N, C-alpha and C positions, 0 to 999 in steps of 0.2 A: 528557482531559474524560470526564467521564459524561455517560449520557443528559440529565441533565436543563443542564447547564451548557454542552455544548458549541456552537457557531457551525450554526445551520441555514444550508445550502449551497441556492442557488435555484438557476433554468434559466440565468440568466445567468452565473453564477459556471462552472456547468460547460459552458455554452459557450464562456466563456476559456481553461480549462482544455485542451479541444480545441483550438481558435484556436491555443494558447501552442505545444502538442503537433504538431499537423499543420501548422501555416499556415493564411493567410488562405482558402483553400481547402478546409477541414477539412471540410465537406461533401459532398465528394466520395470525400477518402481516408476517412470513417466516417458512420455511421451520424447522421440527424439525431433530435435529441432532442423526445419528447414533450410537450407542455406537463403542469404535474404537479409533485407531490413526488415524491422518490426514494421507491424501494422497500425499499430500505434500506439500514444504512450499519452498518459496523465501526470497528475502532480505524485499520485501513489508508485502507479505500478506500468508497465513495458507490456505490449500483446502482441507475439512470436506465433507464426506459423509451425505446426510442427505435425508428425505422423505416431499414430499408435497403431500397428499392425498398417491394414491398407486404410485404414480410415483419418484423413485431414481434423487435427482439433485445433483449438485454440490455445497456448500456454502463457499465463499472464504469471510475470514474474516480478517481484518487488527488490527492486535495488538494495544489498546488504545497507547500506548507507541510510537508506529510507526511516528505520524506524528510529535510528541515533539522531535524524535530524529532528523528526518529530517531539522525540522526548526533549530536545532543545531548545527548540521552540517551545512548547508546552510550558518549561519551567520558567522561561522567560514571559508568557503570559500570566503564570502564575503572582511573580513576583509586580510586575504593574498591575495585575487586578489588586495585590495587598496593598500597594501604594495606593489605590485608587479609594481604597475602603479608607484607608487610615486619612487621606486628602481631605476628601469629604464623605466623614463618617454619617449622615442623616440622609445625604442623597444615596449615596451606595447602599445604604440599609434595603431600598426599594428596587435601584437597578441590579444588587448581588453580584458584582461583576466576577468574585470568587465561584459563585455557583455555575454561571454562565461556561465560564474556564472549566470549570470539571464536566459539562455536559458536553462542552469541544473536544473535550479529551476523551471524551466515552466515543465519542462517533469518529475522531481520530484513528484511536484502537479497533474497531471496526472495519473501516478503511484497510486498513493496513495488514488485516488477520483476513488470507485470501483462503483457511478454512471453511469462515462463515459465508464468503461468496461462494464458496463451491455447492454448498449446503443448500443454502435459497438457490442456485441455478439447479440443483438434485431436484428439490422442489418441484420448480419450474418446469423441467421437464417432467415429471409426475401428473402433476397438473393439467399439462399440455402436450400431451404423446404427438 
């Protein structure tokens, strides 16, 4: 979806995502969401402002349907890559469309995994106090 057609996510949507991820006591495990609109959104996640104690923090949320949509898109790409490999086998041996899709799938898996991003931010914070 592009910016004009994507569904806007509300504070209630964000709270439900946190509850689904952390359970009914999600406020104990995660920061409390501030009221107001999201700070930004990309193709995978939305960033909202929150509070953890007295500290203002950013909360990055992956919409629950994102992982399913990525998996569906990758399945379609895999089918297209296999068709291309069969349609022009000599050319595709050098281009390796199936290998390209595998590499792209690994990159997308990392982009929807917020624990990977959290670990990178922890390393960044440790290296630049």
